[in-house]
LORO-561072 format. One record per residue (C-alpha): x, y, z. Coordinates in steps of 0.02 Angstrom, whole numbers, plus 50000, padded with zeros to 5 digits. Layout:
XYZ ...
END
This chain:
533065517456414 533305519756228 534085506056120 534595505955936 533945489355869 533575479855710 531885471055695 532335461455536 534045455455482 534925467555366 533635481255388 533885498455466 534175500455652 532825510555742 532645517855916 531555508656041 531125513956219 531075501556363 530985502156552 532725502856628 533195485056683 533315480656867 534805469156906 534545453557010 535695441957111 537475444057041 536955455356898 537625472956872 536785487056777 537965497756673 537515515056609 538405515256442 539645529256406 540385521856246 540165506956132 541305502555986 540675496655817 541485480655751 541395469955594 540605456255700 539125468055723 538905467755534 538845448655529 537545447855668 536525461755586 536565452855417 536185436255500 537565425355428 539425421855408 540035419055228 540935402255214 541265404055028 540555393854885 538785399754922 538885391755096 538415401655251 538235399955438 536455406055457 536145415055623 534385420655582 533215413655712 534545413655848 534075430855914 532535437655997 532025452255886 532145466955896 533975464755944 535295476656014 537055475155943 538655481456024 539975471756121 541365484556151 540615492756304 541225504956437 540175514056565 539695516556747 538995504356874 537315511856925 536425497157008 536835479757074 535895463957120 535835459257304 537225446157283 538425456957180 540055463857249 540175477857120 540255495957180 539035509357124 539925523257031 541375512656966 541895516756787 542205500256697 542555491056536 541425476056506 542135459356446 540725453356332 541255435656284 540185426856412 539815408156406 538615396356492 539805394456639 539515375656650 540325367056501 542145360756494 542665375756389 541975388256513 542785379156658 544455379556566 544445398856549 543805397656370 542095405656390 542385414756226 542295397756138 540725391556226 539435382756115 538005390656213 538655408556220 537825422956309 538985435756231 538365453656247 537845460956080 538135444255993 536955431956078 536015443456198 535635462056193 537185473056198 537835490656203 536965500856068 535885506956211 535825517956366 536045503056484 536595484956481 536465471056611 538075461356646 537825444456733 539285445756854 540575458356914 541995446656862 541705453156685 542085471156736 543785479456719 544195496656792 544375510856668 545485520756788 546115535856690 545655529156516 544355538456413 542815527456393 542915529656203 544625521256202 544355509256346 542855500656268 543885495256116 544985484056223 543495472456253 543555466156073 544845473655955 546125474656096 545915457356172 545715449356000 547355456955942 548235452556106 547705434256097 548275432555916 549965440855944 550275430256099 550145414655992 551595419355878 552715430055990 554015416456018 554345413455833 554495431355772 555775438555892 557165446555791 556275442855627 554745449755535 552885449555574 551605453055438 549955460855493 548615459655359 547275472955374 547435490255452 545665492055517 545225493855700 545795476455752 547335476755640 547895493255715 547635485855888 548725471255832 550055483555777 550005492255947 550135475656041 551535469555928 552545485455954 552335483456141 552725464856157 553885460156015 555665463855963 555385462055776 555025471555617 553155474055592 552535475355412 550715479955377 549775475355218 548165483955165 547355487754998 546855505355056 548225518455038 547515529355178 547515514555297 549305510255251 549785528155293 548845526955458 549825511055498 551455520355465 550875534555574 550525522255714 552215513755709 552295500955568 554065498255504 553445496055326 551815494355228 551355485455068 549875483854950 549455465154943 548755466954767 550485471454701 551405455554650 553035465154639 552795470454820 552555452254873 554155447454783 555095461654866 554405456355035 554985438455013 556705444354957 556815456855101 556375443455229 557525429955156 556115418655102 554605425555193 554005431955360 554125422055521 552255424255553 550745432955481 549135437955568 547645440455454 546445452855532 545355452955374 544925434655355 544475434055171 545025421255041 546215434054965 546965440155128 547265422555195 547965417055028 549155431855030 549675427055206 550115409355151 551145416155005 552115427655121 552635414155245 554395407355261 554715388955295 554175383755470 553095399355489 551325401955552 549775410855486 548465415655616 546775419955541 545745431755649 544565441155534 542855434855482 542595443955318 542165427555230 542565416555083 543445400155045 545285398455004 546005385354884 547545377554963 548875366154890 548995352255019 550845347954983 551295365855026 550905362155209 552265348955232 553465355855101 553525372755188 553115365455361 551885379655389 550495380855516 548805388755483 547705391755634 546215401955687 546045413655836 544365419655904 544375435056018 545225431256186 544935423556356 544555432156520 546365428956569 546945437256407 545885452356453 546715453556624 548455452456544 548015465456412 547295477856537 548855476456645 549885481856493 548655495656450 548645503156625 550545501956629 550575513256477 551355500156362 549975499356230 549835514456116 548035520556088 547245517555919 546345530655813 544575533455879 543125542555793 541605546955897 539805547255836 538105548755919 537215532555963 535835537355841 537125535455701 537285516655733 536465511255570 537475523255461 539055517655550 538695499355510 538475503955327 540075514355325 541055500255406 540365487355284 540825498655138 542615501355197 542375519655240 543005518755420 544815521755473 545245515755648 543775512655764 542095521555772 541385522655947 539575527255984 539125537856134 537375541156201 536685558656224 538135568256148 537975584556053 538735585655881 539535568455873 540265564155703 
END
């Protein structure tokens, strides 16, 4: 099999050839049809998360190099271990947020929060490849009639958005929700919000083309968060601020904007991992009675709930751009530089992918 890998953090991805893996016991071998490219891939590739103030979470040394990125995976079951109940030929989406299976978090359906993760494309080799080994069939979800290029995105951007929206759905009904960031995950959040909530959805992004894309995909209104007049108009329009905000960027500026936009008793959920540190006036927390919380991807149960909605036709598809797997490195650079609208999905062995 061929895999697109980096051998040193931050350096170019290159193709490497390996023998095709042979699954054992409960393992399942997936021939990859599509793999999405996510901002988390950038953090793993660079080797750190930016905590602000020159502080970082250093991940260098936590991977066996060369390493294969890619955690939004869809493909076909082509081989199984002798203890697996998967079926050869099934077209599936792979849930990648796999834990150790033994700790209290894993046993409480919180594998995605495990301190000893085995997440595909994050901790172990992932989907920028021809094949990937999945440890158990319980992490497989049927594609049914979904295109693989769309289906794979539900394994990260979709389930991440679903989990975040679920956490604020009870407080926004009949009011306003602010979504910060109209990238791949933010647009997934918009799709989930339009499906689950009876509220006005406002999208903030600094990129005019992304604001237009959000309008095209169902946003009730859009604003440029750099425009102080727009913030004032938003607060006036919402009688003091929005009921909840979900920050799919996760920078100091985006989270700070989210806090400013909140009404009393409202909640900010920070999802994105762009980086930075945000100064916060402590008295604001009790004076406005606001809640600030984080949300990291979603559980296996969240994935089941999301896919039920998807297959019922209740979640609108997001904008997908397709490129050849050999374009993985250029795609990471484009995503890092803000040149990607929607989600880019890599597909092996295609002709003329863009």
